[in-house]
N, C-alpha and C positions, 0 to 999 in steps of 0.2 A: 641527917647525914649531910656533910659538906657537899657543895655543888661539884667540886672537883672529883670527889670520890664517887658520887652518883654517875657522873659522866664516864669515869673510868670503868665502873661496873657495867654500864650499858655497852661501852665499847668492847669490853671483853666478851660479852654475850654475842655481840654482832660478829666478832672475830671467829667465834665457834660456829656461826651459822653456815658459812660455806663448807666447812669441814664435814658437816652433816650430810652434804650432798654426795660424799664419797662412800658412805657406809652402805654395806649390802647386808640385809637381814634375811636369813633363811627362815622358812616356815610361814611366810606371808604369801597370799595369792598374788601372782605377778610381782615377785620381790623386786625386780629391776625397776618397776614403776612405783612401788609402795614404800620402799625403804627410805628414800630421800624425803618423802612427805612426812613419815613418822619422825625421823630424827630431827629434821629442820623444824617440824611443828612443835616438838618438845622445847627446843631452844626458844622459839617465838613465844610460847606461853610463859616460859620463865621470864622472858624479857617483859611481857605484859604485867606479870605480877610484881616484878622488880620495879617497873616504872610507877605502878600504882602505890606501892608501899614505901619505897625508899627515895624516890625523886621528889624533892620539895620545890614547888614553884607557886608563885602568887598570881600568875596570869597565864592566859592561853591566847596566842596570836593566831587569829583565824585568817587564812589565805585562800586563794583560788584553788590550789591543789587539794585542799581539804574538802571542797565541794565535789571535785572529781571522785575522790576516794569514798565520800559518802554515798554517791550514786552507785558506784561499783559495789560497795558493801551491801546495798539493798538488793542489787541483782544477784550477788553471791548468796545472800540469804534465801532468795526465791529459788535459786538453783538447788540449794541443799534441801529445801522443803519438798521440791518436786522430785529430785533425783539424789537422795542421800547416799553418800559414799565417801571414800577417803579423799579423793581429789577435791570434791566440793566442800568437804569439811576443812581441808587445808586452805582452800581459797577464802573461807571465812576467817581463818587465822591471820591472813595478810593485813586486814585493817587494824588488827591488834598490834602487829609489828609496826605499822605506819604511825599509829597514835603513840606508841611507846617512844619512838624516836622523836616525834614532834614534842611530846611532853618533856623529854630530856633537853631538847633544844639544841644540843650540840654533841658531837662525838669526837673522839681522838682518832683521826684518820690513819695514823701509822699503825695502830693496833689492828684495824680492819685490813690494812694493807698486808700485814704479816699473815693474817688468816687466809687471805686470798692467795698469796704467794705459796703458802704451804699446801693449800688445796690444789692449786694448779700443778705443783710438783707431784703430788700423790696421783692425780688423774693422769698425768703424763706417764709416770712409771707404770700405772695400770695398763695403759695402752701399749707401751713397749713390751711388757710381759705377755700381753695377748698376741702381739704381732709375732713374737718369737716362740709362741705356743707353750709358754711356761704357765700361763693362766688360760682357762677356757673362755671363749667368747660366749656371750649370752644370745647369740643368733646363729643359726645354721647357714645364713647367707653372707654374713660379713665377719671378717677375722678380727676387727677392732671395734669394740662397742663401749669400752670402759665399763663402769658398773651399771650401765643402762642396757635396754633391749635393742637399741638402734644407734648406728653411728651418727645419725643426724642430731639426735638428742645430745649425745656425747660432745659433738663438735659445737653445738649451740651453747652448752654450758661453758665449755672452754673459751669460746669467743667472748662471752660476757665477762668471764674472769680476766681475760687478756685486756678487755676494754677498761677494766679498773686499773690495771698496772700501766698501760700505755701513757695516760696523761701525766703520771708521776715521772716518767722518764722524759717526757716532752717539756715539762716546766723546769727551766734552767734554775730558777731561784730555789726550788725544792731540792734539786740535785745538790746544789752548793751547801744547803743547810744540813744535809744528811751525811752520815759517815760513808766512806767509800764502800765499806762492806755491805751496807744496806743496798746501795745502788747496784753494786755488782751482783748481789743476790737476786734482785728483781730482774736484771738482765739475764742471769742464768736461768731463772724460771721461765722467762719468755722464750729464750732460745731452746730450752728443753721441750716446750709445748708446741712450737710451730711445726716440727716434723710430724708429730702425732696428728696434728690437725690436718696436715696434708694426706696422711694415711687414711683418714676417714672418708676422703673423696666427697665431702659434703660441700657442694658449691655455694649453697646459701650462706653457710657460716664463713666461707672465704670472702664472699662479697661484703657481708656485714663487718668483718674484721678490716677489710680494705677501707670501707667508709670510716670506721673508727680511727684508723691510723691517719687518714687524710684529714679528718676533722681535728685530731690532736695536733697535727703539724700546722694546720691553719691557725688554730688558737694560740699555739706557742710562738709562732712567727707571723703574727697578724700583719704588722706593718710591712715587713719584708714581702709578704705575699701580695699585699695591696699595691705596693710600688712596682713589683714585678708584673702584675696584671696590667697596670696602667701603661707600662713600657712596651709590653708585648701583647696587647689586647687582641689584635686581629689574628695573630698566629695562634693564640690560645683558643679563641672562639672557633677557628678552623680545625685545630688539632683535637679539641676535646670530643666532638662527636665521633671522629674517626677512632679515637682511643676507646671510647665507651662502646661503640659498635663492635670493634675488634675483640674487646674483652668479653662482651656478651656472646659473640660468635664462638670464641674459644670455650666458654662455659657450656654452650649448647652442644658443640661437637664432642665435648668430653663424655656426655651421657645424653645422646639425642632422644632415645626412647623415654628416658625419665622426664626430660623437658617437655616432650610432646604429650606425655601423660598428664603433666600439670596443666598444659594448655587445654586438654580435653576436660579436665575437672572444672576449670574456670569457664569454659564454654557452656557446660551443663549448668553451672551455678548461675550464670547470667539468665538462663531460662527460668530458674527458680525465682530470681529477683524480679523478673518481669511479671510473674504470677502474683506475687505479694510484695510490691515495692514499698508500701507504706507501713504495714505492720510486721512484715517478716513472718517466719515460721515459729517464733518463740524460742524459749530456752531449750538448748540442745536440739534445735530444729534442723541443723545441717546433718548430723549423723543419722537422725531418724528418718530423713526424707531423701537424702541425696541419691542413694543407690537406686531408688525407684525412678527418679528422673533420668538417671543414666541409662537404665533399661529402656525407658520410653524413647529417649533420644537415639540410642543405637538401633532400635527397631524401626525407626521412621526416617532418620536423616544420617545416621552414622556411616562412615566409609569402612571398607574392609580393614584398612590400617588402624582406624580408631577401635574397631571391634577387637583387633589383636592387642591393642595397647591397654584397653580398659581393664581395671583391676578392682578388687574389693577394698574400697577405701571409705573411711568416715572422716577424713581430714580434708580441709579446703586448700591447704598449703598456701594460704594467703589470708591474713587476719582481716583486712578490710572487706574482702569478699565474704568471709564467714559472718562477720558482724552485720553486713548488709542483708544476707540471707536470713539470719536469725532475728534481727531487731529492726530491719527496715531503714527508712530514711532517718528516723530519730537516732538510731544507733550509729550510723555512719557519720552523721553530723557531730555527735558527741566525740567520736573517735578523731575526726578531723580537727575539732576544737582543741582536743588534748595535744595532738601533734603540733598544731600551730603554736600552742603555748610553750611546748618544749623547745621549739626552734627559735622563738622570737622574744620570750619574756626577758626583761632586764633582771639580772642578779649580780651579786657581788663577784668581782673577777678574782677568784682564788682557786686553788687546786681542788677544793672539795666540790664547788659548784661546777667546775669544768669536768671533773670526773663523773659526777652524777649525770650531767647532760650527755656525756659520751656514752655512758651505760644505757640510758634510755634511747638514744639514737641508734645504738647497735641493736637493741631489742626490736625497735620499730622496723629497721631495715631487714633483719632476719625474718620478721613476721611477714614480709612481702612474699617470701618463698617457703616458709615453714609454719610452725605452729607453737609459738612461745607461750600462748595461754593454756596449752596442754602440758607444759613442762614446769613442774613446780619450782625447781631451783631457779630457773630463769625468772619466774614471777616474783620469787622472794627477793632476788638481787635487785630487780627493777623497783620493787617496793621500797627497799632501803635507799636506792638512788633518788626516788621521788620524794621521800621524807627528808633526805638531806638537802635536796633542792628547795623544798618548801621552807625549810629553816632559813634559807638565804633570801626569801621573798619579803617584800614589803607587805605587812598584814592589812587586810580590809578593816578589821576590828579587833580590839584587844579586850578579852574577858578577864575579870579580876578574881580575887581569891575564892569567893563563894562558888562560882562556876567551876573553878579549877578543882576544888575539893569534891564537888559532885561528879565531875568528869573522872577523877581518880577512882571514886567508888564504882562508877559504871565500868571503867576499865578492869578493875579487880573482879567484879562479878562476871563480866564477859569472859575474861581469861579463865576463871574457875569453871564456868559453864562449859566452855569449849574443851577444857581439860577433862571434865567428866564425860562429855560426848566422845572425846578421843579414846578414853580408856574403855568405854563401852563398845566402841567400834572395833578396837583392837581385840577385845574378847570375842566379838562376833566373827572377826576374821579368822582367829585361831580355831573357833568352833566350826566354822565353815570348812576349814582345811581338814579338821578331824573327821567331819562327816563325809567329805569327799574320799577319804581313805577307807571308809567302811561300806563295803558293797551292800550290806543288809541294813543300813541305817534307816531310821524312820523318816520318810520324806516329809511328813508333817512338821517335823522339828525345824525344817528350813523356814517355815512360815514365821517362826518366832524371831528370826533374824531379819525379816523383811523391813521393818521400820528403820533399821540402821544401814541396810545394804541394798535397798531397792534400785539404786542407780549404778551399782557395780556390775560390769559385764561378767565378772567371775561368778557372782552370785546367780545371775540368770542362767549361766552355763551349767553350774552344778545343780541348779533346780531341775534342769533337763537331764543331766547325766545320771542322777540317782534313779529316777523312774525308768530310764532306758536300761540300766543294768538289771533292774528288777522286773523288766518286761511288763511294766504297767503302762501299756500303750495309750489308753484313754486319758490317763493323767498326764502322760508325756505330751500328748497333743495339745492339751490346755496350756502346759508350761511353755511349750514352744511358741504358741501364739503370743504369750506375754513377752517372751524373750525377743521375738521378731519385732514386736511393737517398740521395744526399748532400743534394740540394736539390730536392724535388719541386715542380713548378709546372705550370699549365695549358699554358704555352708549350712546355715540354719534352714534354708528352704530345701536343700538336699536332705537334711535330717528329717524335715517334716514330710517330704515325699516318701522316705523309707518307712516312717510310721504309718502313713496312709496305706502303703503297699502291704504292710503286715496285717493291717486291719481289713484288707481286701477292698479298700476304697480307691479303686484304680483311677477314676476320673480326677479325684483330688490329688492323687500321687502324680499323675501326668502334669497337672497344672502347676504343682510345686516344682517339679523338675524343670519345666519350661521357664518358669519365672526365674529360677536360679541361672539357667542358661542365658536368658535375656539380660540379666544383670551383668554378667561377665561372660561374654561369648567364648573367650579363650579357655574357660574352665571346662575341662573334659569330664570331670566326675559326674556332673549333672546329665550331660548327653549320654554318657556311658550307662548310667542307670536307666535312662529313658529307653535306650536300645534294648537292654535286658527286659524292661517292662513290656515293650512291644513284642519281644520274642515270646514271653510267657503268655501274652494275650492272643498270640497267633497272627499278629500284624507284621508278618515276616518282611514284606517289602520295605516298610518304614524302618524296621530294625536294621536291615542290611544297608540301607542308605546311610544311616547314622554310623554304623560300624565302619564302613568304607571311608567315611569322612574323618572319623577319629583316627584311623590307622594311617592316613596319608597326610594329614595336615601338619604344619609346623607348629611346635609348642614352644612357649617361652622358656620353661625350665623342665628338662626331661629328667624327672626324678624317679624314685622307686614306685611311687603311686602310679605314674604314667606307664611305667614298664609293666606293673602288675595288671593294670587295666587292659593293656594291649594283649598280654598273654591270655587273659580271660576272654577277650573278644575273639581272638583266633580260635580258642578252644570251643567256645560256644557256637561259632558260625563256621566251624571247620568244614571245608568242602563246598560252602555256599558262596564264599567271597570270590571276587574276580582274581585271577592269578596275578594280573598286572598290579592290582592294589596291594596284594600281599608282598610282591617283590619290592614295590616302592617302600612299604613299611619296613621291611628287613634292611633295605639299603639305608634308610634314615637312621635306624637304630645302630647300625655299624658306624655311622659317622659320629 
């Protein structure tokens, strides 16, 4: 195939990649999380097969980014082997995407630009329809989430897409070469997306977009910015800290509890880092250990305000912190080396390299306050940007035809193998969903899905749900221990306490309820069950103390569960509670 045709084919596939992030597939566990992985993964595997079969090249130019991607691919393979699941399988597909673009050597940016603009328009329309309640939101807490489960993910994806379009508007030479209709279309897509981005109330995405716009302006008007800085250096150096502090204060005051919650997470994470600074806690070490350290911190050092703020989280909301917790000093040095390379390496000054660097910078800034490595569309777009940037680099070494043919064969086999794994995983997903709908399903059949789904939270949950429905408490206890080992949470410990209580293992039930309460002190469900347990055991004084505490304290979200718990407490302890406490509780409910 002629080189121009092979480049065009790869560019078309890459243009379809962002559109896959909008698709919502019903029938999957956690469809808002899984749909984009499935759709984008299919496009990536087609790109890998296409690059192996139809792209002809007699050399491969090895550059520093290839080393970065090789190390990340090894880590991704280890993650999949330890915790197989859809996200870890999708992460394994990203090196295939990177190698496909590197093997092609070049893409036509305008085709990718059209795909990004169309995706941004679709996502924006999705948000507007949700805001006006013409489409349902995927969260009971937020009105605008797009096709995802959370507005932060929605805003992060839109910010990355906007960072692709911004440089094209900033580069004057590109605007002059394109038809007016193309430029106006890009401007319309940007203007359509910005109000939706504001509706998400995602401050991390706002900050990342602000950095993206500032960097684009600086690169487009580099000489003018340099002369302006030389002329007004003192004024800029004095005003910049004031502007940055004012902006940070505004973002903090917009959602102070959310900001303080992140500070609490980082404070607890620092204690985890101090315990294992060199080696870290290993793959997936943050979500499997953080909640225990939070419980320990709140029990010994936490303030009342921190106990009120603490939530059930498995995210660090800061990628450098998470990397340091999981991989220690080696991991953070690798991350900093990558950041330094993105910011400083010399590349050709053209719109492709400028756009790719802007996308990576936006992802890194968003990662200071969010979790881009848990959002597959963001990882996929960043991989495309990194591959395009690598194509602009000066190579360390050039490998010729024999290596290139062997590499093509390896790419073909890798894509085919990942495709087979993906098909098997999808079958396992649908089988898991079918078993979840059958109350009398054979619990042992779930064990056949374990090799492909051991790392999926949905799998661990359903492995506990089926024996719970069938009242197989002994089996449920074992499955809950495995589930807690993979993804510990207060809800899982409350569930475990309920099982121990049914089995009349009251000491174990009390310990489980207490552990859940220590993890998230503001969680009333655990203390409510503990109060009823004490009541059944005749420990009336302790039960009354807990009941009075639950009926009078301030709660974060007063929902149906809280209301039902308070009604049950009043009914159970009717006539035994202090009148003053009951009056306070009634007054609080009226508010």
